[in-house]
C-alpha positions as CSV (number, residue, x, y, z in Angstrom):
1,M,-13.1,-43.4,15.7
2,A,-12.3,-42.0,12.3
3,G,-12.2,-38.2,11.9
4,V,-14.3,-36.0,9.6
5,P,-12.4,-33.7,7.2
6,L,-13.7,-30.2,6.6
7,L,-13.8,-31.0,2.8
8,D,-13.1,-34.2,0.8
9,L,-12.6,-33.5,-2.9
10,K,-11.4,-37.0,-3.5
11,A,-14.9,-38.4,-2.8
12,Q,-16.4,-36.0,-5.3
13,Y,-13.8,-36.9,-8.0
14,D,-14.3,-40.6,-7.5
15,S,-17.9,-40.3,-8.4
16,I,-17.3,-38.6,-11.7
17,R,-13.8,-39.7,-12.6
18,G,-14.7,-41.3,-15.9
19,E,-16.5,-38.2,-17.2
20,I,-13.7,-35.9,-16.1
21,R,-11.1,-37.9,-17.8
22,E,-13.2,-38.0,-21.0
23,A,-13.5,-34.2,-20.9
24,L,-9.8,-33.8,-20.4
25,D,-9.0,-36.2,-23.2
26,R,-11.3,-34.1,-25.5
27,V,-9.2,-31.0,-24.8
28,M,-5.9,-32.8,-25.2
29,D,-7.0,-34.3,-28.5
30,A,-8.1,-30.8,-29.7
31,Q,-4.8,-29.2,-28.5
32,Q,-6.6,-25.9,-28.0
33,F,-5.9,-24.8,-24.4
34,I,-6.7,-21.1,-24.1
35,L,-10.2,-19.9,-24.5
36,G,-11.8,-21.5,-27.6
37,P,-15.0,-23.6,-28.1
38,E,-14.7,-25.4,-24.7
39,V,-14.7,-22.1,-22.8
40,E,-17.4,-20.6,-25.1
41,A,-19.7,-23.6,-24.3
42,F,-19.1,-23.3,-20.6
43,E,-19.8,-19.5,-20.7
44,Q,-23.1,-20.2,-22.4
45,E,-24.0,-22.8,-19.8
46,I,-23.1,-20.5,-16.9
47,A,-25.1,-17.7,-18.4
48,E,-28.1,-19.9,-18.6
49,Y,-27.6,-21.3,-15.1
50,C,-27.3,-17.9,-13.5
51,G,-30.1,-16.3,-15.6
52,C,-27.9,-13.8,-17.4
53,R,-27.4,-12.7,-21.0
54,H,-23.6,-12.9,-20.8
55,A,-20.9,-14.8,-19.0
56,I,-17.2,-14.2,-19.6
57,G,-14.6,-16.8,-18.4
58,V,-11.6,-15.4,-16.6
59,S,-8.6,-16.8,-14.7
60,S,-9.9,-16.6,-11.1
61,G,-12.6,-15.2,-8.9
62,T,-10.1,-12.5,-7.8
63,D,-9.5,-11.5,-11.5
64,A,-13.2,-11.5,-12.1
65,L,-13.5,-8.8,-9.5
66,L,-10.5,-6.9,-10.8
67,V,-11.4,-6.9,-14.4
68,T,-15.0,-5.9,-13.6
69,L,-13.8,-2.9,-11.6
70,M,-11.5,-2.0,-14.5
71,A,-14.3,-2.3,-17.0
72,L,-16.4,0.1,-14.9
73,G,-13.6,2.6,-14.9
74,V,-12.6,2.4,-11.2
75,R,-9.2,4.1,-10.7
76,A,-7.0,5.8,-8.2
77,G,-8.8,8.2,-6.0
78,D,-12.2,6.5,-6.4
79,E,-14.2,4.8,-3.6
80,V,-15.9,1.5,-3.6
81,I,-18.3,0.5,-0.9
82,T,-18.0,-3.1,0.4
83,P,-18.4,-5.1,3.6
84,A,-15.8,-5.2,6.3
85,Y,-16.1,-8.9,6.7
86,S,-15.2,-11.0,3.6
87,F,-12.4,-12.8,2.0
88,F,-9.5,-10.4,1.3
89,A,-9.9,-10.4,-2.5
90,T,-13.0,-8.2,-2.3
91,A,-11.3,-5.2,-0.7
92,G,-7.9,-6.1,-2.2
93,T,-8.9,-5.8,-5.8
94,I,-10.3,-2.3,-5.0
95,A,-7.0,-1.2,-3.5
96,R,-4.9,-2.7,-6.3
97,L,-6.5,-0.1,-8.7
98,G,-5.5,2.7,-6.3
99,A,-9.1,3.1,-5.2
100,K,-10.3,3.2,-1.6
101,P,-12.4,0.4,-0.1
102,V,-15.1,2.1,2.0
103,F,-16.2,-0.5,4.6
104,V,-19.7,-1.1,5.9
105,D,-20.6,-3.4,8.8
106,I,-22.5,-6.6,8.4
107,D,-25.9,-7.9,9.4
108,P,-24.9,-10.4,12.2
109,A,-27.6,-12.8,11.2
110,T,-26.4,-13.4,7.7
111,F,-22.8,-12.1,7.7
112,N,-23.7,-10.0,4.6
113,I,-23.5,-6.2,4.2
114,D,-26.1,-4.3,6.2
115,P,-28.0,-2.2,3.5
116,A,-29.2,0.2,6.2
117,L,-25.6,1.4,6.6
118,I,-24.7,1.9,2.9
119,A,-26.3,5.3,2.1
120,S,-24.3,7.2,4.7
121,K,-21.1,6.0,3.1
122,I,-21.8,7.3,-0.4
123,T,-19.8,10.4,-1.5
124,S,-19.1,12.1,-4.8
125,K,-16.1,9.7,-5.1
126,T,-18.2,6.5,-4.9
127,K,-17.9,4.6,-8.2
128,A,-19.4,1.2,-7.2
129,I,-21.1,-0.8,-4.5
130,L,-19.6,-4.3,-4.1
131,P,-21.7,-6.5,-1.8
132,V,-20.7,-10.1,-1.0
133,H,-23.0,-13.1,-0.9
134,L,-21.0,-14.7,1.9
135,F,-21.1,-18.4,2.6
136,G,-23.7,-19.1,0.0
137,Q,-26.6,-16.7,0.9
138,M,-27.4,-13.7,-1.2
139,A,-27.3,-10.2,0.3
140,E,-30.4,-8.0,0.3
141,M,-30.0,-7.0,-3.3
142,D,-33.4,-5.3,-3.8
143,E,-32.5,-2.7,-1.2
144,I,-28.9,-2.4,-2.3
145,C,-29.9,-1.9,-5.9
146,R,-32.6,0.7,-4.9
147,I,-29.9,2.7,-3.1
148,A,-27.5,2.4,-6.0
149,A,-30.1,3.4,-8.6
150,K,-31.0,6.5,-6.6
151,H,-27.4,7.6,-6.7
152,K,-26.6,6.2,-10.2
153,I,-23.9,3.9,-8.9
154,P,-23.2,0.4,-10.4
155,V,-23.5,-2.7,-8.3
156,I,-21.0,-5.6,-8.6
157,E,-22.0,-8.8,-6.9
158,D,-19.2,-10.8,-5.3
159,A,-20.9,-14.2,-5.8
160,A,-17.7,-16.2,-5.4
161,Q,-19.3,-18.4,-2.8
162,A,-22.9,-18.3,-4.1
163,I,-23.4,-19.8,-7.5
164,G,-27.0,-20.9,-7.7
165,A,-28.1,-19.0,-4.6
166,E,-31.4,-17.2,-5.1
167,R,-33.3,-14.3,-3.5
168,A,-36.7,-13.0,-4.7
169,G,-36.6,-15.5,-7.6
170,K,-33.3,-14.2,-9.0
171,R,-30.0,-15.9,-8.9
172,A,-26.7,-14.6,-7.7
173,G,-24.8,-12.7,-10.4
174,S,-28.0,-11.7,-12.3
175,V,-29.2,-8.8,-10.2
176,G,-26.4,-6.2,-10.2
177,D,-24.6,-4.7,-13.1
178,A,-22.2,-7.6,-13.0
179,G,-21.5,-10.7,-10.9
180,C,-18.2,-12.3,-10.1
181,L,-17.9,-16.1,-9.6
182,S,-15.0,-18.2,-8.4
183,F,-14.3,-21.8,-9.3
184,F,-11.5,-22.3,-6.8
185,P,-11.3,-26.1,-6.1
186,T,-13.0,-25.8,-2.7
187,K,-16.1,-24.0,-4.1
188,N,-19.4,-25.8,-4.7
189,L,-18.5,-25.7,-8.4
190,G,-14.7,-26.2,-8.2
191,A,-12.1,-26.4,-11.0
192,F,-8.8,-28.3,-11.0
193,G,-7.0,-25.0,-10.3
194,D,-7.9,-21.4,-10.5
195,A,-10.8,-20.2,-12.6
196,G,-13.6,-17.6,-12.5
197,M,-16.4,-15.9,-14.4
198,V,-18.1,-12.5,-14.8
199,T,-21.8,-12.5,-15.5
200,T,-23.8,-9.5,-16.7
201,N,-26.9,-8.5,-18.7
202,D,-25.1,-5.5,-20.1
203,P,-23.7,-6.3,-23.6
204,S,-21.4,-3.3,-23.7
205,L,-19.9,-4.2,-20.3
206,A,-19.5,-7.8,-21.4
207,D,-17.7,-6.6,-24.5
208,R,-15.4,-4.4,-22.5
209,I,-14.6,-7.3,-20.1
210,R,-13.8,-9.6,-23.0
211,M,-11.4,-7.1,-24.3
212,L,-9.7,-6.5,-21.0
213,R,-9.1,-10.2,-20.3
214,V,-6.9,-10.4,-23.5
215,H,-4.7,-7.3,-23.0
216,G,-7.4,-4.9,-24.2
217,Y,-7.7,-5.9,-27.8
218,R,-10.7,-6.8,-30.0
219,S,-8.6,-7.2,-33.1
220,R,-5.4,-9.2,-32.4
221,Y,-2.5,-7.0,-31.5
222,V,-4.5,-3.8,-31.7
223,N,-4.8,-2.8,-28.0
224,E,-7.7,-0.4,-27.5
225,L,-7.6,-0.7,-23.7
226,L,-5.0,-1.3,-21.1
227,G,-6.0,-4.8,-20.1
228,G,-4.3,-7.9,-18.8
229,N,-4.1,-11.7,-19.1
230,F,-7.3,-12.8,-17.4
231,R,-8.1,-15.7,-19.7
232,L,-9.9,-19.0,-18.7
233,D,-8.2,-22.1,-20.0
234,A,-10.0,-24.9,-21.8
235,M,-8.9,-27.6,-19.3
236,Q,-10.7,-25.9,-16.5
237,A,-13.8,-25.2,-18.6
238,A,-14.0,-28.8,-19.6
239,V,-13.8,-30.0,-16.0
240,L,-16.4,-27.4,-14.9
241,R,-18.8,-28.4,-17.6
242,V,-18.9,-31.9,-16.2
243,K,-19.3,-30.7,-12.7
244,L,-22.0,-28.2,-13.6
245,R,-24.3,-31.1,-14.5
246,Y,-24.2,-32.3,-10.9
247,L,-24.2,-28.9,-9.2
248,D,-27.9,-28.8,-8.3
249,R,-27.9,-32.3,-6.7
250,W,-24.8,-31.4,-4.8
251,T,-26.5,-28.2,-3.6
252,E,-29.5,-30.3,-2.5
253,A,-27.2,-32.6,-0.5
254,R,-25.6,-29.6,1.2
255,Q,-29.0,-28.3,2.1
256,R,-30.0,-31.7,3.6
257,N,-26.8,-31.7,5.6
258,A,-27.6,-28.2,6.9
259,A,-31.1,-29.3,7.9
260,E,-29.6,-32.3,9.7
261,Y,-27.2,-30.0,11.6
262,R,-30.1,-27.9,12.6
263,R,-31.7,-31.0,14.1
264,L,-28.6,-32.3,15.8
265,L,-26.5,-29.4,17.0
266,P,-26.9,-28.3,20.6
267,K,-28.5,-25.0,21.7
268,G,-25.1,-23.7,22.9
269,V,-24.1,-22.6,19.4
270,I,-25.7,-20.0,17.1
271,L,-26.7,-21.6,13.8
272,P,-26.6,-19.8,10.4
273,S,-29.6,-17.8,9.6
274,E,-31.5,-18.9,6.4
275,K,-33.5,-16.1,4.8
276,P,-36.2,-16.7,2.2
277,G,-34.6,-17.9,-1.1
278,R,-32.0,-20.5,-1.8
279,H,-29.0,-20.8,0.4
280,I,-26.4,-23.0,-1.3
281,Y,-24.1,-23.5,1.8
282,N,-20.7,-23.0,0.5
283,Q,-19.9,-23.0,4.2
284,F,-22.0,-24.0,7.3
285,V,-20.8,-21.4,9.8
286,I,-21.9,-21.5,13.4
287,R,-21.0,-18.9,16.1
288,H,-19.9,-19.5,19.6
289,S,-18.5,-17.1,22.3
290,R,-15.6,-19.4,23.0
291,R,-14.9,-20.3,19.4
292,D,-11.2,-20.8,19.7
293,L,-11.5,-23.4,22.5
294,L,-14.3,-25.1,20.6
295,M,-12.1,-25.2,17.4
296,E,-9.1,-26.6,19.3
297,S,-11.3,-29.3,20.9
298,L,-12.9,-30.3,17.6
299,K,-9.6,-30.6,15.8
300,Q,-8.3,-32.8,18.7
301,D,-11.3,-35.0,18.0
302,G,-10.4,-35.2,14.3
303,I,-13.3,-32.9,13.2
304,G,-12.3,-30.6,10.4
305,C,-13.2,-27.0,11.0
306,E,-11.9,-23.5,10.0
307,V,-12.3,-19.9,10.7
308,Y,-13.7,-17.7,7.9
309,Y,-12.3,-15.1,8.6
310,P,-10.1,-14.4,11.6
311,L,-9.4,-10.8,10.8
312,P,-12.0,-8.4,9.3
313,S,-10.8,-6.4,6.3
314,H,-10.5,-3.0,8.0
315,L,-8.0,-4.5,10.5
316,Q,-5.7,-6.1,7.9
317,P,-2.1,-4.8,8.2
318,C,-2.0,-3.7,4.6
319,F,-5.0,-1.3,5.2
320,V,-3.4,0.5,8.1
321,D,-3.2,3.7,6.1
322,L,-7.0,3.8,6.0
323,G,-6.9,4.7,9.7
324,H,-9.4,2.2,11.0
325,K,-9.2,0.9,14.6
326,P,-10.8,-1.9,16.6
327,G,-14.4,-1.1,17.3
328,D,-15.1,0.7,14.0
329,F,-17.2,-2.2,12.7
330,P,-18.3,-4.1,15.7
331,E,-20.4,-6.8,14.1
332,S,-17.6,-7.7,11.6
333,E,-15.1,-7.9,14.5
334,L,-17.5,-10.1,16.6
335,A,-18.0,-12.4,13.6
336,S,-14.3,-12.8,13.2
337,R,-14.0,-13.9,16.9
338,E,-17.1,-16.2,17.0
339,S,-17.5,-17.8,13.5
340,L,-16.5,-21.4,12.8
341,A,-17.2,-23.5,9.7
342,L,-18.1,-27.1,10.0
343,P,-18.0,-29.8,7.3
344,I,-21.0,-29.4,4.9
345,Y,-19.8,-31.1,1.6
346,P,-22.3,-33.3,-0.3
347,E,-20.6,-36.6,0.4
348,L,-21.0,-36.5,4.2
349,S,-22.9,-39.5,5.6
350,S,-25.5,-39.4,8.3
351,E,-23.0,-41.0,10.6
352,M,-20.4,-38.3,9.9
353,L,-22.9,-35.6,10.6
354,Q,-23.8,-37.2,13.9
355,R,-20.1,-37.5,14.8
356,V,-19.6,-33.8,14.1
357,S,-22.7,-32.8,16.0
358,A,-21.8,-35.0,19.0
359,A,-18.3,-33.5,19.1
360,V,-19.7,-30.0,19.1
361,A,-22.2,-30.9,21.9
362,A,-19.4,-32.3,24.0
363,H,-17.4,-29.1,24.0
364,V,-20.0,-26.3,24.4
């Protein structure tokens, strides 16, 4: 019996091959590869899609986080509040600026930061709150923004896994002071390499980010700020413009696949919680107390699966100087021991979903 991969990008490409090649030819014919009209058009389309006034194309999701922190003036000695359970880039970009990531535990139902634990972490050094919309579901932004407004602290949404996700009628990246998107190839909207975007409704913040992405200049070779090379290239923008036209139907397919899993998967696993709003299922993450044995068995059966993430941020070796120890953030640590992502990509057939579900049922 054939296996089921965790992700199949070839299947997606085959369905839009002609449009992609036409878009790439358009860039090659123009011979304008860095920023330019292709990037500007994509920025406008993303701003509209996310419900924001501004979108600024950058070189990756990680650089989106980094340049946004820079634009908000985060520097050495500052503190930024963020969840203890996320991809490393969230905390890593904070530390790269010499600031301190201040970790908060997660809500075990959603894997997102627990808003009830944020206020106690705020100090005079807190310069931003950086929640993550993990696996495609938005964090509780109303409560997070209420806390932030009370203390006059900006909020940066790490929406790398959540383009198109909604909560209370607002899309990811449109609620905080800024949102950061990733177009890494495995994302729901994936480029042919690294690419990212910053979204915001603040024109002055948008202007500052545009300067920072090109070494800090507004007028060429006059460097007003100490920036970097965070530019989005036209090839990636052209590819992403094609894919953006299909994103909603791909999201609907992911949601149908998630609903089918809920029908088929056995009671021996904990299914992802779906709160009111729009979950776009960048990942479909189940939980099981004997996760490692289940993962090994599924892989032997040819079922693609992966752990996101096997080590919470506070226990990463590079953060040893922060002084954290096992037990400091119990829900994040439990999630790292129990979570397992199953295939959820749009091109999965009913037969493939049944095969994955049967394999899970056979080993729990």
